C-alpha positions as CSV (number, residue, x, y, z in Angstrom):
1,M,-18.4,-44.9,33.8
2,K,-18.1,-46.3,37.0
3,K,-14.7,-44.7,37.5
4,Y,-15.8,-41.3,36.2
5,A,-18.4,-41.4,38.8
6,L,-16.2,-42.6,41.5
7,L,-14.0,-39.6,40.6
8,F,-16.9,-37.4,40.4
9,T,-17.6,-38.0,43.6
10,I,-14.3,-37.6,45.3
11,I,-14.3,-34.1,43.6
12,L,-17.8,-32.9,44.9
13,A,-16.7,-34.6,48.5
14,F,-13.9,-32.3,48.9
15,S,-15.5,-29.4,47.0
16,I,-18.4,-29.7,49.8
17,V,-15.5,-30.0,52.7
18,F,-13.4,-27.1,51.7
19,A,-15.9,-24.7,50.2
20,D,-15.7,-22.2,53.3
21,Y,-11.9,-22.8,53.4
22,Q,-10.4,-19.9,53.5
23,P,-6.1,-20.1,54.1
24,T,-5.2,-18.0,57.6
25,I,-3.1,-15.0,57.8
26,A,-0.5,-17.2,59.3
27,S,-0.1,-19.0,56.4
28,S,-0.5,-16.4,53.8
29,V,2.8,-14.8,55.5
30,G,4.8,-18.0,56.9
31,K,3.8,-17.2,60.1
32,E,1.7,-19.0,63.1
33,T,2.5,-16.9,65.5
34,L,2.3,-13.0,65.3
35,T,4.2,-10.4,67.6
36,M,2.0,-7.5,68.7
37,I,3.7,-4.7,70.7
38,T,2.2,-1.8,73.0
39,S,3.4,0.3,75.8
40,P,0.7,-1.3,78.5
41,D,1.0,2.0,80.7
42,Y,-2.3,3.7,78.8
43,P,-5.5,3.0,80.0
44,P,-7.6,2.0,79.1
45,Y,-6.1,1.3,75.8
46,E,-3.5,-1.2,77.3
47,F,-2.9,-1.6,80.9
48,Y,-1.5,-4.3,83.1
49,E,-4.3,-6.7,85.6
50,T,-2.1,-6.7,88.7
51,K,-4.7,-8.3,91.1
52,G,-3.0,-11.7,92.4
53,G,0.2,-10.5,91.3
54,E,-1.1,-11.5,87.5
55,R,1.2,-10.2,85.1
56,K,-1.5,-9.9,82.0
57,I,-1.9,-7.0,79.4
58,V,-5.4,-6.3,79.0
59,G,-7.7,-3.4,77.5
60,F,-9.5,-2.1,74.8
61,D,-6.6,-2.6,72.2
62,I,-6.0,-6.1,73.4
63,D,-9.3,-7.1,73.0
64,I,-9.0,-5.9,69.3
65,A,-6.0,-8.2,69.1
66,N,-7.8,-11.1,70.3
67,Y,-10.6,-10.6,67.8
68,L,-8.3,-10.3,65.0
69,Q,-6.6,-13.2,66.0
70,K,-9.8,-15.7,66.1
71,E,-11.1,-14.0,63.1
72,L,-7.6,-14.6,61.1
73,G,-6.6,-17.4,62.3
74,F,-3.1,-16.8,64.4
75,K,-1.2,-17.2,67.7
76,L,-0.5,-13.9,69.4
77,N,2.2,-13.2,71.4
78,I,2.4,-9.2,73.4
79,A,5.7,-7.6,73.7
80,Q,6.1,-4.1,75.5
81,S,8.0,-1.4,75.0
82,D,7.8,2.3,75.9
83,F,5.9,4.1,73.7
84,N,8.7,5.9,72.0
85,G,10.3,2.6,71.0
86,L,7.0,1.1,69.1
87,I,8.2,2.0,65.8
88,P,12.0,1.3,66.1
89,A,10.6,-2.3,67.1
90,L,8.9,-2.7,64.0
91,Q,11.6,-1.4,61.8
92,A,14.0,-3.3,63.6
93,N,11.9,-6.4,62.9
94,R,11.1,-7.2,66.4
95,A,7.2,-6.9,66.1
96,D,4.6,-7.4,63.0
97,F,2.3,-5.0,64.2
98,V,1.6,-2.1,66.9
99,M,-1.5,-1.4,68.5
100,A,-1.2,1.6,71.3
101,G,-3.7,3.8,70.6
102,M,-1.3,5.3,67.6
103,T,-2.6,7.9,65.5
104,P,-1.2,7.4,61.5
105,T,0.7,11.0,61.3
106,P,2.2,11.6,57.8
107,E,5.4,11.7,59.9
108,R,4.5,8.4,61.1
109,R,3.4,7.0,57.1
110,K,6.9,7.8,56.2
111,S,8.3,4.9,58.4
112,V,5.4,2.4,58.9
113,D,2.2,1.7,57.5
114,F,-1.0,1.8,59.0
115,S,-4.5,0.1,58.7
116,I,-7.7,2.4,59.4
117,I,-8.8,4.1,62.0
118,Y,-10.6,1.6,64.6
119,Y,-11.0,4.4,67.2
120,E,-11.7,8.2,67.0
121,A,-10.3,10.1,70.2
122,R,-10.4,14.1,70.6
123,D,-7.3,15.8,72.5
124,T,-7.6,17.7,75.8
125,I,-6.2,20.0,77.8
126,V,-6.1,18.9,81.5
127,A,-4.9,21.1,84.0
128,S,-5.9,22.8,87.5
129,K,-9.3,23.7,88.0
130,S,-8.4,26.9,89.2
131,S,-6.0,27.9,86.0
132,N,-8.6,28.6,83.8
133,L,-6.8,27.0,80.8
134,T,-9.7,25.8,79.1
135,K,-8.5,26.6,75.5
136,P,-5.6,26.7,73.5
137,E,-5.5,30.4,73.5
138,D,-5.4,30.2,77.3
139,L,-1.6,28.2,76.7
140,S,0.3,31.7,75.9
141,G,3.2,32.3,77.6
142,K,2.6,28.7,79.5
143,T,4.4,25.1,80.0
144,V,2.1,22.4,78.3
145,G,3.4,18.9,79.0
146,V,3.1,15.8,76.6
147,Q,4.2,12.5,76.1
148,L,7.3,11.9,73.6
149,G,6.9,10.6,70.6
150,T,2.8,10.8,70.5
151,I,0.6,12.6,68.3
152,Q,-0.3,15.1,71.2
153,E,3.4,16.1,70.8
154,Q,2.8,16.9,67.3
155,N,-0.7,18.6,67.8
156,A,0.8,20.9,71.1
157,K,3.7,21.9,68.0
158,Q,0.9,22.9,65.7
159,I,-0.9,25.0,68.6
160,S,2.5,26.7,70.0
161,Q,2.8,28.2,65.8
162,K,-0.8,29.6,66.6
163,V,-0.5,30.9,69.9
164,A,3.1,32.7,71.3
165,N,5.3,31.7,73.9
166,I,4.5,28.2,74.3
167,K,6.9,26.0,76.0
168,L,6.6,22.2,75.3
169,K,8.0,19.7,78.1
170,Q,8.3,16.1,76.6
171,L,7.9,13.1,79.3
172,N,7.5,9.7,78.6
173,K,4.8,8.6,80.4
174,V,1.3,10.6,81.1
175,P,1.4,9.8,84.9
176,E,4.5,11.7,85.0
177,I,2.6,14.9,83.2
178,I,-0.5,14.3,85.6
179,Q,2.5,14.6,88.6
180,E,4.1,17.7,87.0
181,I,0.8,19.9,86.8
182,K,0.3,18.7,90.3
183,A,3.9,19.6,91.4
184,G,3.2,23.2,89.5
185,R,6.4,22.3,87.3
186,I,4.2,22.7,84.2
187,D,0.8,24.5,83.7
188,A,-1.1,22.3,81.6
189,A,-1.1,18.6,79.5
190,I,-2.8,18.0,76.0
191,V,-4.1,14.5,76.8
192,E,-6.2,12.0,74.9
193,D,-10.1,12.3,76.6
194,A,-10.0,8.8,77.3
195,V,-7.0,9.0,79.1
196,A,-7.2,12.1,80.6
197,L,-10.9,10.8,82.1
198,G,-9.2,8.7,84.1
199,F,-6.7,10.7,85.6
200,V,-9.1,13.9,86.1
201,K,-11.4,11.4,88.4
202,A,-8.5,10.4,90.4
203,N,-7.5,14.0,91.0
204,P,-10.1,16.1,91.7
205,E,-8.3,19.1,92.0
206,L,-7.6,18.6,87.9
207,E,-10.2,19.4,85.1
208,F,-10.0,18.7,81.3
209,N,-11.6,20.6,78.3
210,I,-11.7,19.5,74.6
211,I,-9.7,21.4,72.0
212,P,-12.3,21.9,69.5
213,S,-9.9,22.5,66.8
214,L,-8.6,19.4,66.8
215,E,-11.7,17.4,67.6
216,D,-11.4,15.7,64.0
217,A,-7.8,15.5,64.0
218,S,-6.6,12.2,66.4
219,G,-7.8,8.7,65.9
220,S,-6.5,5.2,66.6
221,A,-4.7,2.8,64.2
222,I,-2.8,-0.1,63.9
223,A,0.7,0.5,62.5
224,F,2.9,-2.4,60.1
225,P,6.3,-2.5,58.8
226,K,6.6,-0.9,55.1
227,G,5.0,-3.4,52.7
228,S,3.4,-5.3,55.4
229,Q,1.1,-8.0,53.8
230,L,-1.2,-7.6,57.0
231,V,-2.6,-4.2,56.3
232,E,-5.8,-5.7,54.2
233,P,-6.8,-8.7,56.0
234,F,-6.6,-6.4,59.3
235,N,-8.5,-3.6,57.5
236,N,-11.0,-6.5,56.2
237,V,-11.5,-7.2,59.9
238,L,-11.8,-4.3,61.4
239,R,-14.6,-3.3,58.7
240,K,-16.5,-6.3,59.9
241,M,-16.1,-4.9,63.5
242,K,-17.5,-1.9,62.8
243,N,-20.4,-3.2,60.5
244,N,-21.3,-5.7,63.4
245,G,-21.1,-3.2,66.4
246,E,-18.2,-5.0,67.8
247,L,-16.0,-2.1,67.9
248,A,-18.8,0.0,69.2
249,R,-19.4,-2.7,72.3
250,L,-15.8,-2.6,73.2
251,S,-15.7,0.9,73.2
252,K,-18.6,1.3,75.3
253,K,-16.8,-1.3,77.8
254,W,-13.7,-0.1,78.1
255,F,-14.4,4.0,77.4
256,S,-17.4,3.9,80.1
257,A,-16.7,5.4,83.8
258,T,-16.9,1.6,84.7
259,P,-13.0,0.7,84.4
260,V,-11.9,3.7,85.0
261,E,-13.6,3.7,89.0
262,S,-12.3,1.1,90.0
263,A,-8.8,2.4,90.3
264,L,-10.1,5.8,91.7
265,P,-9.7,6.9,95.1
266,T,-12.6,7.7,97.8
267,S,-11.3,11.2,99.0
268,S,-12.6,14.6,98.3
269,P,-11.1,17.1,96.3
270,E,-10.2,18.8,99.8
271,Q,-8.1,15.9,100.9
272,T,-6.6,15.3,97.9
273,T,-4.4,18.8,97.5
274,G,-0.7,18.7,98.6
275,L,1.1,15.3,99.0
276,N,-1.7,12.7,100.9
277,L,0.1,9.2,100.7
278,D,-2.2,6.1,101.0
279,F,-0.4,3.0,100.8
280,R,-3.5,0.9,101.4
281,R,-4.4,1.7,97.9
282,I,-0.9,-0.6,96.3
283,I,-1.6,-3.4,99.2
284,P,-3.3,-5.7,96.5
285,E,-0.6,-5.2,93.9
286,I,2.3,-5.8,96.6
287,P,2.4,-9.2,94.9
288,F,2.9,-7.7,91.3
289,I,5.8,-5.4,92.3
290,L,7.5,-8.2,94.1
291,K,7.5,-10.5,91.7
292,G,9.6,-8.0,89.8
293,I,12.9,-9.2,92.5
294,P,13.9,-12.4,91.3
295,L,14.1,-10.9,87.6
296,T,16.1,-8.2,89.1
297,L,18.6,-10.3,91.0
298,S,18.9,-12.6,88.2
299,F,19.6,-9.7,85.8
300,T,22.2,-8.0,88.4
301,L,23.9,-11.9,89.2
302,S,24.6,-12.8,85.8
303,S,25.7,-9.7,84.6
304,V,28.5,-9.0,87.2
305,F,29.5,-12.9,87.2
306,L,29.8,-12.7,83.3
307,G,31.3,-9.1,83.5
308,L,33.7,-10.4,86.4
309,F,35.2,-12.7,83.8
310,W,35.1,-10.3,80.8
311,G,36.9,-7.4,83.1
312,T,39.5,-9.9,83.9
313,A,40.5,-10.6,80.4
314,L,40.5,-6.7,79.7
315,S,42.8,-6.3,82.4
316,F,45.0,-9.1,81.2
317,F,45.7,-7.9,78.3
318,K,46.4,-4.3,79.5
319,I,48.8,-5.7,81.1
320,S,49.7,-8.3,79.1
321,G,52.8,-6.0,77.1
322,I,51.1,-7.0,73.8
323,K,50.8,-3.9,72.2
324,F,47.5,-4.7,69.9
325,L,45.6,-6.3,72.8
326,G,46.6,-3.3,75.2
327,W,45.4,-0.8,72.5
328,F,42.0,-3.1,72.0
329,A,41.4,-3.3,76.1
330,N,42.4,0.8,76.0
331,V,40.3,1.7,73.2
332,Y,36.9,-0.5,74.3
333,T,37.3,0.8,77.8
334,S,37.4,4.6,76.6
335,I,34.1,3.7,74.4
336,F,31.9,1.8,77.1
337,R,32.8,4.3,79.7
338,G,32.6,7.3,77.7
339,T,29.0,6.9,76.0
340,P,25.9,6.5,78.3
341,L,24.8,2.9,79.4
342,L,21.0,3.6,77.6
343,L,22.5,4.5,74.8
344,Q,24.2,0.7,74.5
345,L,21.3,-0.7,75.4
346,S,19.3,0.4,73.0
347,L,21.4,0.2,70.1
348,V,22.2,-4.1,71.4
349,Y,18.6,-4.6,71.8
350,F,17.2,-2.5,68.3
351,A,20.0,-3.4,66.5
352,T,21.5,-7.2,66.8
353,P,18.4,-8.5,65.1
354,Q,19.1,-6.3,61.7
355,L,22.9,-7.0,61.9
356,T,22.7,-10.1,62.5
357,G,19.4,-11.8,62.4
358,Y,19.2,-13.1,65.8
359,D,15.9,-12.0,67.7
360,I,17.5,-11.2,71.2
361,S,15.5,-10.5,74.2
362,A,15.3,-7.8,76.0
363,F,16.3,-9.8,79.3
364,Q,19.6,-11.4,77.0
365,A,20.0,-7.7,75.2
366,G,20.0,-6.3,79.3
367,V,22.8,-8.9,80.6
368,F,25.1,-8.7,77.4
369,T,24.7,-4.7,77.4
370,F,25.3,-4.8,81.2
371,T,28.3,-7.1,80.7
372,L,30.3,-5.3,78.3
373,N,29.7,-2.3,80.1
374,S,30.2,-3.5,83.9
375,G,33.7,-5.6,82.3
376,A,34.7,-2.0,81.0
377,Y,34.8,-0.4,84.8
378,M,35.8,-4.1,86.6
379,S,39.1,-4.0,83.8
380,E,40.5,-1.1,85.5
381,T,39.6,-2.1,89.2
382,I,40.9,-5.8,88.5
383,R,44.3,-4.0,86.7
384,G,44.6,-1.8,89.9
385,G,44.2,-4.4,92.2
386,I,47.0,-6.6,90.2
387,Q,49.2,-4.7,90.0
388,A,48.8,-3.4,93.7
389,V,50.2,-7.1,94.5
390,D,53.9,-7.0,95.9
391,K,56.3,-7.6,93.2
392,G,58.3,-9.9,95.6
393,Q,55.2,-12.3,95.0
394,F,55.7,-12.2,91.3
395,E,59.2,-12.8,91.5
396,A,59.0,-15.4,94.4
397,A,56.7,-17.5,92.1
398,M,59.1,-16.6,88.8
399,S,61.9,-18.0,90.8
400,M,60.1,-21.4,91.5
401,G,59.2,-22.0,88.0
402,V,55.8,-21.3,88.7
403,S,54.3,-20.7,84.9
404,Y,52.8,-17.4,84.4
405,P,49.1,-18.8,84.0
406,M,49.5,-20.7,87.3
407,M,51.0,-17.7,89.3
408,M,48.3,-15.5,87.9
409,W,45.1,-17.9,88.7
410,D,46.6,-19.4,92.2
411,I,48.8,-16.9,93.9
412,I,48.3,-13.2,92.1
413,L,44.0,-13.2,91.4
414,P,42.9,-14.5,94.6
415,Q,45.2,-11.7,96.3
416,A,43.8,-8.7,94.1
417,L,40.3,-9.8,94.6
418,K,40.7,-9.7,98.0
419,N,42.0,-6.1,97.8
420,I,39.2,-4.8,95.4
421,L,36.3,-6.6,97.3
422,P,35.0,-3.3,98.4
423,A,35.2,-1.7,94.6
424,L,33.9,-4.7,93.3
425,V,30.9,-4.6,95.8
426,N,29.9,-1.0,94.4
427,E,29.9,-2.0,91.2
428,T,27.6,-4.9,91.9
429,I,25.2,-2.6,93.8
430,G,25.3,0.1,91.1
431,L,24.4,-3.1,88.3
432,L,21.5,-3.5,90.8
433,K,20.2,0.0,91.1
434,D,20.9,0.4,87.1
435,S,19.2,-2.8,86.3
436,S,15.9,-0.4,86.2
437,L,17.1,1.1,83.2
438,V,15.7,-2.3,81.1
439,A,12.4,-1.2,81.2
440,T,12.6,1.2,78.6
441,I,13.1,-2.5,76.4
442,G,9.9,-4.0,77.9
443,V,11.8,-5.8,80.7
444,V,9.3,-5.9,83.8
445,E,11.7,-5.5,87.0
446,I,10.8,-3.7,90.0
447,L,10.8,-0.4,89.0
448,R,8.5,-1.2,85.5
449,S,6.7,-3.1,87.8
450,A,5.5,0.0,90.4
451,Q,5.2,2.0,87.4
452,I,3.3,-0.2,86.3
453,V,0.9,0.0,89.3
454,G,1.1,4.0,89.5
455,A,-0.4,4.1,85.6
456,N,-3.3,1.2,86.8
457,K,-4.1,3.4,90.0
458,Y,-3.5,6.5,88.5
459,I,-1.6,7.4,91.4
460,Y,2.0,7.9,91.3
461,F,4.3,8.4,94.8
462,E,3.4,5.2,96.8
463,P,4.2,2.7,94.1
464,L,7.5,4.7,93.5
465,L,8.5,4.9,97.5
466,F,7.5,0.8,97.8
467,A,10.1,0.2,94.7
468,G,12.5,2.5,96.7
469,L,11.9,0.5,99.5
470,I,12.8,-2.9,97.7
471,Y,15.9,-1.3,96.1
472,Y,17.1,-0.4,99.7
473,V,16.6,-3.5,101.5
474,L,18.2,-5.6,98.7
475,V,21.4,-3.3,98.7
476,M,21.5,-3.8,102.7
477,G,21.3,-7.2,102.2
478,L,24.3,-7.2,99.3
479,S,26.3,-5.1,101.6
480,F,25.7,-7.4,104.5
481,G,26.8,-10.5,102.8
482,A,30.0,-8.8,101.0
483,S,30.8,-7.2,104.6
484,T,30.7,-10.8,106.5
485,L,32.6,-12.4,103.4
486,E,35.3,-9.3,103.6
487,K,35.7,-10.1,107.6
488,K,35.9,-14.0,106.9
489,L,39.1,-13.2,104.2
490,R,40.5,-11.1,106.7
491,R,40.6,-13.4,109.3
492,S,41.7,-16.2,106.9
493,D,44.9,-14.1,106.6
């Protein structure tokens, strides 16, 4: 009896301890950390907190994600991309879910699964106050801007089917669309109301009007890969947030006037017409932009260094006299010189995890792509430099019994590199400027940092001009260093 009593006591103790135990979402899917991907240029949904140089993504969606993290017991990792790269990132298994104010359209449902709607939004027409473009019928014969890959783009296409002669212009970011209106290149834009509010307050010459026919057509939901086990647990928490008032509290926090007004200018409507630059507004954000310099330089120098080695190998293939190696080098060069660099970057970043299972980082994908691309260009430059060396150098080395590898390494290559130094510097400068392309896959370098500041402050020119100044200083420094090196090499002749 004592034995059974002891066993009963142990079972009872375990029952009490684990009565309220529920397995975490991490254990149910075999992951302790879930990756959320977003497009942090869409305040107040998600944007960068830039004060003091911080690189922290905040916003309405981020607060919801943090609540989900707490309730379901997983660690949260936040990644970023342009909006039109979010669903491809899910399909490439680069992320577990997307939160970016995304609407679950029928077309998107073919590619991904969605949670329930956690926030209902309305679309608006943003236009100049003097334009009288207040309803869809007024857009006939007008050019209308929309953000690429958004529900607003699809809704604009629906409107164009009902209202004749509407020309759509797709752009990557809402700040670019607003600037197009101010520049007079487009007549209006279709933008979500919460986002339109901030831009209209920052640009008093603009106004927005809700589109009545689309009042109930939009809403934000969480996107998941097809067949994801996360959908139902996330839905349960979202329903709880609706019932306990947490979603209402967060909506009031982020969609009230307070977060928007903190980023607004103090100028009057008359002062904001034309190109009225005020660099004082970006002074607090300068440390944030400057943090992009080390990343840009490390990316550029890594790509140049590796590209030089790869280009040298390709140039040897071309002059080796071995048909297969020469054929391979020529085909390789034609492919990488004949296709856009942005296309190569996208393929490497999104296809690598699916083809190899290796989750390549955005930085690694950028360095790898730029190495492959610059190697193709450098191979032609290096080949020309080698063939420009006087043939007597080859003959003299061979007559002295110097092996071919030693001859190339000690005699020919140093002379060739000295001759092609200006061309190599030009290639490096090109890589430095082209490094801004890695922003499309989420790397926060100089240009991306400036765009983030512009989105947060509802301005356009000031951060971009400051970024241009940084690039100019870096290029001038690089040119000066190369010129100094070239002079020293000439004196050493």
